[in-house]
PABAMAR-210643 format. One record per atom (N, C-alpha, C): x, y, z. Coordinates in steps of 0.05 Angstrom, whole numbers, padded with zeros to 5 digits, always signed. Each point is the difference from the previous one (the first is absolute). Layout:
<sites>
XYZ/...
</sites>
This chain:
<sites>
+00389-01510+01188/+00007+00025+00013/+00013-00007+00027/+00022+00012+00007/+00013-00005+00025/-00016+00012+00023/+00004-00012+00023/-00014+00010+00024/+00009+00029+00007/+00026+00006-00003/+00009+00027+00006/-00011+00021-00019/-00003-00007-00025/-00011+00020-00019/-00030+00003+00005/-00014-00021+00009/-00028+00002+00007/-00004+00019+00024/+00017-00004+00020/-00003+00018+00024/+00007+00028-00007/+00020+00004-00018/+00007+00027-00008/-00023+00013-00015/-00014-00015-00017/-00023+00010-00014/-00023+00007+00018/-00004-00017+00020/-00021+00006+00020/+00007+00026+00016/+00025+00004+00007/+00007+00024+00015/-00005+00025-00017/+00008-00001-00025/-00004+00023-00017/-00029+00005-00004/-00016-00021-00004/-00028+00003-00003/-00014+00012+00024/+00009-00009+00024/-00012+00010+00024/+00006+00030+00004/+00024+00008-00007/+00008+00028+00002/-00017+00017-00020/-00002-00010-00024/-00016+00015-00020/-00029+00002+00008/-00012-00022+00010/-00028+00001+00008/-00005+00019+00023/+00019+00001+00019/-00003+00018+00022/+00002+00029-00009/+00019+00006-00017/+00003+00027-00011/-00025+00009-00015/-00011-00018-00017/-00023+00007-00016/-00025+00004+00018/-00004-00016+00020/-00023+00004+00017/+00002+00026+00016/+00024+00006+00010/+00003+00025+00015/-00004+00024-00019/+00010-00001-00024/-00004+00022-00019/-00030+00003-00007/-00014-00022-00004/-00028+00001-00006/-00017+00013+00022/+00007-00007+00025/-00015+00012+00022/+00006+00030+00002/+00024+00008-00005/+00008+00028+00001/-00015+00015-00022/+00000-00011-00024/-00012+00013-00023/-00030+00004+00004/-00013-00017+00014/-00029+00001+00004/-00008+00025+00016/+00018+00011+00016/-00007+00022+00018/+00015+00026-00004/+00012+00004-00024/+00016+00024-00004/-00009+00016-00024/+00009+00024-00001/-00005+00019-00021/+00016-00009-00025/-00011+00004-00024/+00014-00009-00024/+00029+00012-00003/+00003+00024+00008/+00027+00013-00002/+00020-00014+00019/-00010-00006+00024/+00017-00015+00019/+00006-00028-00010/-00020-00012-00013/+00003-00027-00011/+00023+00000-00020/+00000+00019-00018/+00021+00001-00021/+00028+00003+00012/+00002+00017+00020/+00025+00004+00014/+00009-00026+00014/-00019-00013+00014/+00006-00024+00014/+00009-00023-00019/-00013-00002-00023/+00007-00021-00019/+00028+00004-00011/+00008+00024-00004/+00027+00006-00010/+00020-00008+00021/-00005+00007+00025/+00018-00007+00022/+00000-00031+00004/-00023-00012-00001/-00002-00029+00004/+00015-00015-00022/-00001+00010-00024/+00015-00013-00022/+00030+00000+00005/+00010+00022+00009/+00029+00001+00007/+00007-00019+00023/-00018+00000+00020/+00005-00017+00023/-00001-00030-00008/-00019-00007-00017/-00002-00028-00008/+00024-00008-00017/+00010+00017-00017/+00024-00006-00016/+00024-00004+00019/+00002+00016+00020/+00022-00002+00019/-00002-00027+00016/-00024-00006+00009/-00005-00024+00015/+00006-00025-00016/-00009+00000-00026/+00005-00023-00017/+00029-00004-00005/+00015+00022-00004/+00029-00001-00003/+00013-00013+00024/-00008+00009+00024/+00011-00011+00024/-00007-00030+00003/-00025-00007-00008/-00009-00028+00002/+00017-00017-00019/+00005+00010-00024/+00016-00015-00020/+00028-00004+00011/+00012+00020+00012/+00027-00002+00011/+00000-00021+00022/-00020+00000+00017/-00001-00019+00022/-00004-00028-00011/-00017-00004-00020/-00004-00026-00012/+00026-00010-00013/+00014+00017-00013/+00025-00008-00013/+00021-00009+00020/+00000+00011+00024/+00019-00008+00021/-00007-00027+00011/-00026-00007+00003/-00008-00024+00013/-00005-00023-00019/-00006+00006-00025/-00007-00022-00019/+00018-00001-00023/
</sites>
């Protein structure tokens, strides 16, 4: 595995772990209805962020 692809994988992993931990903390303290709404919004946000991350990776690697 190339060094650049390893660092790219680490970056994506770090972003995903941060997002999951923040979502977990939020879910622990909210109403179920709010949770459903937040998960829908978070899904769209994650899709957008991953698309931007892929574009950035394609430019540099």
